[in-house]
A tleap script that builds the chain and sets N, CA, C and O, in Angstrom:
source leaprc.protein.ff14SB
mol = sequence {
  NMET SER ARG LYS ARG ASN ILE VAL VAL ALA
  ALA GLY LEU LEU ALA PHE ALA SER ALA GLY
  LEU ALA PHE PRO PHE TYR MET ALA THR LYS
  SER LEU LYS THR PRO VAL ILE ASP SER SER
  LYS PRO LEU PRO PRO GLN ALA THR PHE ARG
  GLY PRO TYR VAL ASN THR GLY SER ARG ASP
  VAL GLY PRO ASP ALA ARG ILE TYR PRO LYS
  CLYS
}
set mol.1.N position { -36.144 -21.304 -28.622 }
set mol.1.CA position { -34.734 -21.189 -28.296 }
set mol.1.C position { -34.450 -19.884 -27.545 }
set mol.1.O position { -33.633 -19.866 -26.625 }
set mol.2.N position { -35.120 -18.792 -27.932 }
set mol.2.CA position { -34.882 -17.494 -27.321 }
set mol.2.C position { -35.312 -17.489 -25.847 }
set mol.2.O position { -34.615 -16.922 -25.006 }
set mol.3.N position { -36.445 -18.110 -25.531 }
set mol.3.CA position { -36.913 -18.159 -24.145 }
set mol.3.C position { -35.963 -18.980 -23.282 }
set mol.3.O position { -35.674 -18.611 -22.144 }
set mol.4.N position { -35.482 -20.087 -23.822 }
set mol.4.CA position { -34.550 -20.940 -23.079 }
set mol.4.C position { -33.251 -20.186 -22.795 }
set mol.4.O position { -32.691 -20.289 -21.704 }
set mol.5.N position { -32.788 -19.441 -23.768 }
set mol.5.CA position { -31.555 -18.659 -23.602 }
set mol.5.C position { -31.758 -17.563 -22.552 }
set mol.5.O position { -30.863 -17.294 -21.751 }
set mol.6.N position { -32.934 -16.936 -22.560 }
set mol.6.CA position { -33.227 -15.906 -21.564 }
set mol.6.C position { -33.216 -16.480 -20.147 }
set mol.6.O position { -32.732 -15.839 -19.214 }
set mol.7.N position { -33.743 -17.671 -19.998 }
set mol.7.CA position { -33.749 -18.317 -18.681 }
set mol.7.C position { -32.329 -18.622 -18.222 }
set mol.7.O position { -32.001 -18.457 -17.047 }
set mol.8.N position { -31.488 -19.066 -19.154 }
set mol.8.CA position { -30.088 -19.364 -18.807 }
set mol.8.C position { -29.357 -18.075 -18.413 }
set mol.8.O position { -28.608 -18.060 -17.436 }
set mol.9.N position { -29.570 -17.011 -19.163 }
set mol.9.CA position { -28.924 -15.727 -18.850 }
set mol.9.C position { -29.425 -15.191 -17.509 }
set mol.9.O position { -28.632 -14.702 -16.705 }
set mol.10.N position { -30.725 -15.280 -17.265 }
set mol.10.CA position { -31.286 -14.815 -15.995 }
set mol.10.C position { -30.738 -15.624 -14.822 }
set mol.10.O position { -30.442 -15.063 -13.766 }
set mol.11.N position { -30.602 -16.922 -14.999 }
set mol.11.CA position { -30.044 -17.766 -13.938 }
set mol.11.C position { -28.586 -17.399 -13.678 }
set mol.11.O position { -28.151 -17.356 -12.527 }
set mol.12.N position { -27.839 -17.138 -14.731 }
set mol.12.CA position { -26.439 -16.735 -14.573 }
set mol.12.C position { -26.314 -15.404 -13.854 }
set mol.12.O position { -25.458 -15.247 -12.982 }
set mol.13.N position { -27.158 -14.446 -14.210 }
set mol.13.CA position { -27.134 -13.148 -13.541 }
set mol.13.C position { -27.540 -13.272 -12.073 }
set mol.13.O position { -26.964 -12.618 -11.203 }
set mol.14.N position { -28.523 -14.104 -11.810 }
set mol.14.CA position { -28.954 -14.319 -10.432 }
set mol.14.C position { -27.847 -14.967 -9.606 }
set mol.14.O position { -27.633 -14.591 -8.453 }
set mol.15.N position { -27.147 -15.931 -10.183 }
set mol.15.CA position { -26.044 -16.576 -9.473 }
set mol.15.C position { -24.910 -15.578 -9.215 }
set mol.15.O position { -24.327 -15.572 -8.131 }
set mol.16.N position { -24.599 -14.745 -10.196 }
set mol.16.CA position { -23.541 -13.745 -10.042 }
set mol.16.C position { -23.909 -12.718 -8.966 }
set mol.16.O position { -23.074 -12.361 -8.135 }
set mol.17.N position { -25.155 -12.249 -8.983 }
set mol.17.CA position { -25.608 -11.283 -7.983 }
set mol.17.C position { -25.625 -11.911 -6.593 }
set mol.17.O position { -25.268 -11.255 -5.615 }
set mol.18.N position { -26.027 -13.149 -6.495 }
set mol.18.CA position { -26.050 -13.836 -5.195 }
set mol.18.C position { -24.649 -13.978 -4.628 }
set mol.18.O position { -24.431 -13.778 -3.433 }
set mol.19.N position { -23.701 -14.324 -5.488 }
set mol.19.CA position { -22.314 -14.451 -5.034 }
set mol.19.C position { -21.779 -13.095 -4.578 }
set mol.19.O position { -21.071 -13.012 -3.574 }
set mol.20.N position { -22.113 -12.040 -5.308 }
set mol.20.CA position { -21.657 -10.704 -4.929 }
set mol.20.C position { -22.247 -10.226 -3.616 }
set mol.20.O position { -21.570 -9.558 -2.835 }
set mol.21.N position { -23.493 -10.560 -3.371 }
set mol.21.CA position { -24.130 -10.166 -2.117 }
set mol.21.C position { -23.676 -11.028 -0.942 }
set mol.21.O position { -23.657 -10.558 0.196 }
set mol.22.N position { -23.315 -12.273 -1.203 }
set mol.22.CA position { -22.891 -13.173 -0.134 }
set mol.22.C position { -21.430 -12.957 0.262 }
set mol.22.O position { -21.033 -13.338 1.363 }
set mol.23.N position { -20.627 -12.358 -0.608 }
set mol.23.CA position { -19.195 -12.203 -0.342 }
set mol.23.C position { -18.900 -11.411 0.937 }
set mol.23.O position { -18.057 -11.856 1.717 }
set mol.24.N position { -19.542 -10.267 1.199 }
set mol.24.CA position { -19.250 -9.557 2.452 }
set mol.24.C position { -19.569 -10.379 3.695 }
set mol.24.O position { -18.844 -10.312 4.687 }
set mol.25.N position { -20.649 -11.152 3.647 }
set mol.25.CA position { -20.978 -11.995 4.797 }
set mol.25.C position { -19.946 -13.101 4.986 }
set mol.25.O position { -19.622 -13.462 6.118 }
set mol.26.N position { -19.436 -13.634 3.898 }
set mol.26.CA position { -18.384 -14.648 3.973 }
set mol.26.C position { -17.123 -14.051 4.593 }
set mol.26.O position { -16.508 -14.665 5.465 }
set mol.27.N position { -16.740 -12.862 4.146 }
set mol.27.CA position { -15.537 -12.229 4.688 }
set mol.27.C position { -15.718 -11.880 6.164 }
set mol.27.O position { -14.768 -11.975 6.940 }
set mol.28.N position { -16.914 -11.480 6.555 }
set mol.28.CA position { -17.164 -11.134 7.960 }
set mol.28.C position { -17.056 -12.357 8.850 }
set mol.28.O position { -16.494 -12.276 9.942 }
set mol.29.N position { -17.583 -13.485 8.407 }
set mol.29.CA position { -17.497 -14.690 9.241 }
set mol.29.C position { -16.092 -15.272 9.214 }
set mol.29.O position { -15.660 -15.881 10.192 }
set mol.30.N position { -15.376 -15.095 8.118 }
set mol.30.CA position { -13.998 -15.583 8.033 }
set mol.30.C position { -13.082 -14.760 8.932 }
set mol.30.O position { -12.160 -15.305 9.540 }
set mol.31.N position { -13.328 -13.437 9.023 }
set mol.31.CA position { -12.444 -12.572 9.798 }
set mol.31.C position { -12.644 -12.754 11.301 }
set mol.31.O position { -11.828 -12.269 12.085 }
set mol.32.N position { -13.703 -13.436 11.720 }
set mol.32.CA position { -13.859 -13.712 13.142 }
set mol.32.C position { -12.786 -14.678 13.624 }
set mol.32.O position { -12.365 -14.609 14.778 }
set mol.33.N position { -12.344 -15.568 12.763 }
set mol.33.CA position { -11.326 -16.546 13.126 }
set mol.33.C position { -9.924 -15.985 12.962 }
set mol.33.O position { -9.082 -16.148 13.845 }
set mol.34.N position { -9.670 -15.331 11.847 }
set mol.34.CA position { -8.362 -14.733 11.580 }
set mol.34.C position { -8.574 -13.291 11.131 }
set mol.34.O position { -9.527 -13.005 10.406 }
set mol.35.N position { -7.704 -12.386 11.551 }
set mol.35.CA position { -7.877 -10.991 11.133 }
set mol.35.C position { -7.641 -10.820 9.634 }
set mol.35.O position { -6.854 -11.550 9.032 }
set mol.36.N position { -8.329 -9.850 9.045 }
set mol.36.CA position { -8.184 -9.590 7.615 }
set mol.36.C position { -6.808 -9.020 7.311 }
set mol.36.O position { -6.197 -9.368 6.301 }
set mol.37.N position { -6.317 -8.138 8.188 }
set mol.37.CA position { -4.999 -7.534 8.006 }
set mol.37.C position { -4.060 -8.146 9.034 }
set mol.37.O position { -4.357 -8.143 10.228 }
set mol.38.N position { -2.933 -8.667 8.577 }
set mol.38.CA position { -1.938 -9.278 9.457 }
set mol.38.C position { -1.102 -8.171 10.087 }
set mol.38.O position { -0.385 -7.455 9.388 }
set mol.39.N position { -1.192 -8.033 11.405 }
set mol.39.CA position { -0.480 -6.949 12.084 }
set mol.39.C position { 1.013 -7.215 12.222 }
set mol.39.O position { 1.762 -6.311 12.592 }
set mol.40.N position { 1.465 -8.437 11.931 }
set mol.40.CA position { 2.896 -8.719 12.042 }
set mol.40.C position { 3.665 -8.249 10.812 }
set mol.40.O position { 4.890 -8.135 10.853 }
set mol.41.N position { 2.956 -7.975 9.719 }
set mol.41.CA position { 3.607 -7.508 8.496 }
set mol.41.C position { 3.489 -5.989 8.403 }
set mol.41.O position { 2.541 -5.410 8.933 }
set mol.42.N position { 4.445 -5.334 7.734 }
set mol.42.CA position { 4.318 -3.886 7.564 }
set mol.42.C position { 3.176 -3.535 6.613 }
set mol.42.O position { 2.789 -4.334 5.760 }
set mol.43.N position { 2.655 -2.343 6.778 }
set mol.43.CA position { 1.575 -1.891 5.908 }
set mol.43.C position { 2.092 -1.615 4.504 }
set mol.43.O position { 3.248 -1.222 4.344 }
set mol.44.N position { 1.270 -1.809 3.491 }
set mol.44.CA position { 1.685 -1.455 2.137 }
set mol.44.C position { 1.817 0.059 2.002 }
set mol.44.O position { 1.254 0.799 2.809 }
set mol.45.N position { 2.550 0.532 0.997 }
set mol.45.CA position { 2.768 1.979 0.850 }
set mol.45.C position { 1.476 2.786 0.750 }
set mol.45.O position { 1.422 3.912 1.244 }
set mol.46.N position { 0.436 2.237 0.124 }
set mol.46.CA position { -0.816 2.983 0.015 }
set mol.46.C position { -1.424 3.222 1.392 }
set mol.46.O position { -1.951 4.302 1.657 }
set mol.47.N position { -1.355 2.232 2.264 }
set mol.47.CA position { -1.940 2.364 3.595 }
set mol.47.C position { -1.129 3.316 4.461 }
set mol.47.O position { -1.705 4.060 5.254 }
set mol.48.N position { 0.191 3.312 4.331 }
set mol.48.CA position { 1.000 4.226 5.129 }
set mol.48.C position { 0.811 5.656 4.664 }
set mol.48.O position { 0.910 6.582 5.469 }
set mol.49.N position { 0.544 5.855 3.396 }
set mol.49.CA position { 0.301 7.207 2.883 }
set mol.49.C position { -1.036 7.739 3.385 }
set mol.49.O position { -1.141 8.911 3.744 }
set mol.50.N position { -2.045 6.900 3.412 }
set mol.50.CA position { -3.384 7.316 3.823 }
set mol.50.C position { -3.545 7.329 5.336 }
set mol.50.O position { -4.477 7.950 5.848 }
set mol.51.N position { -2.661 6.661 6.056 }
set mol.51.CA position { -2.817 6.478 7.489 }
set mol.51.C position { -3.124 7.722 8.294 }
set mol.51.O position { -4.108 7.729 9.034 }
set mol.52.N position { -2.322 8.786 8.183 }
set mol.52.CA position { -2.585 9.957 9.012 }
set mol.52.C position { -3.920 10.622 8.716 }
set mol.52.O position { -4.463 11.312 9.579 }
set mol.53.N position { -4.458 10.434 7.530 }
set mol.53.CA position { -5.682 11.123 7.149 }
set mol.53.C position { -6.939 10.313 7.467 }
set mol.53.O position { -8.036 10.870 7.515 }
set mol.54.N position { -6.795 9.023 7.680 }
set mol.54.CA position { -7.966 8.182 7.920 }
set mol.54.C position { -8.495 8.380 9.335 }
set mol.54.O position { -9.708 8.478 9.523 }
set mol.55.N position { -7.614 8.442 10.336 }
set mol.55.CA position { -8.044 8.527 11.734 }
set mol.55.C position { -7.852 9.921 12.312 }
set mol.55.O position { -7.453 10.044 13.470 }
set mol.56.N position { -8.115 10.957 11.562 }
set mol.56.CA position { -7.899 12.300 12.073 }
set mol.56.C position { -8.839 12.642 13.220 }
set mol.56.O position { -8.503 13.493 14.044 }
set mol.57.N position { -9.994 12.015 13.300 }
set mol.57.CA position { -10.936 12.324 14.367 }
set mol.57.C position { -10.869 11.356 15.535 }
set mol.57.O position { -11.688 11.457 16.448 }
set mol.58.N position { -9.929 10.427 15.543 }
set mol.58.CA position { -9.844 9.427 16.597 }
set mol.58.C position { -9.213 10.033 17.844 }
set mol.58.O position { -8.134 10.621 17.776 }
set mol.59.N position { -9.886 9.889 18.980 }
set mol.59.CA position { -9.350 10.440 20.231 }
set mol.59.C position { -9.240 9.365 21.316 }
set mol.59.O position { -9.003 9.689 22.479 }
set mol.60.N position { -9.407 8.115 20.956 }
set mol.60.CA position { -9.449 7.063 21.971 }
set mol.60.C position { -8.075 6.633 22.457 }
set mol.60.O position { -7.966 6.154 23.586 }
set mol.61.N position { -7.029 6.777 21.669 }
set mol.61.CA position { -5.712 6.284 22.041 }
set mol.61.C position { -4.765 7.421 22.392 }
set mol.61.O position { -3.978 7.298 23.331 }
set mol.62.N position { -4.825 8.496 21.675 }
set mol.62.CA position { -3.922 9.610 21.920 }
set mol.62.C position { -2.759 9.576 20.944 }
set mol.62.O position { -2.672 8.679 20.106 }
set mol.63.N position { -1.872 10.547 21.050 }
set mol.63.CA position { -0.750 10.611 20.113 }
set mol.63.C position { 0.256 9.486 20.359 }
set mol.63.O position { 0.370 8.955 21.463 }
set mol.64.N position { 0.966 9.151 19.315 }
set mol.64.CA position { 1.984 8.110 19.394 }
set mol.64.C position { 3.275 8.733 19.906 }
set mol.64.O position { 3.783 9.679 19.304 }
set mol.65.N position { 3.814 8.217 21.010 }
set mol.65.CA position { 5.021 8.780 21.613 }
set mol.65.C position { 6.285 8.316 20.894 }
set mol.65.O position { 7.342 8.924 21.063 }
set mol.66.N position { 6.200 7.279 20.116 }
set mol.66.CA position { 7.381 6.731 19.450 }
set mol.66.C position { 7.774 7.594 18.252 }
set mol.66.O position { 6.910 8.075 17.519 }
set mol.67.N position { 9.058 7.786 18.059 }
set mol.67.CA position { 9.570 8.565 16.928 }
set mol.67.C position { 10.052 7.566 15.879 }
set mol.67.O position { 10.881 6.702 16.165 }
set mol.68.N position { 9.526 7.694 14.673 }
set mol.68.CA position { 9.873 6.784 13.597 }
set mol.68.C position { 10.927 7.419 12.700 }
set mol.68.O position { 10.770 8.560 12.264 }
set mol.69.N position { 12.010 6.678 12.420 }
set mol.69.CA position { 13.051 7.251 11.562 }
set mol.69.C position { 12.574 7.305 10.099 }
set mol.69.O position { 11.833 6.440 9.631 }
set mol.70.N position { 13.028 8.349 9.404 }
set mol.70.CA position { 12.699 8.454 7.970 }
set mol.70.C position { 13.605 7.527 7.195 }
set mol.70.O position { 14.768 7.333 7.548 }
set mol.71.N position { 13.061 6.956 6.136 }
set mol.71.CA position { 13.857 6.041 5.328 }
set mol.71.C position { 14.427 6.766 4.145 }
set mol.71.O position { 15.133 6.166 3.335 }
savepdb mol mol.pdb
quit
């Protein structure tokens, strides 16, 4: 009984690990059709807070000329 249970547990762990490793590849192929982040919706508060600090080294676009009103 113990050996059979070990095989079942090992199979379950293998299936869980396989799903975890396959998930990034699934998301990458899914995002080719539709973007992961919808640009028509506003960013969540966490993303707007982190925004200025994430792209501090980006020089490809330049500064944003638009002035955003404070809420």
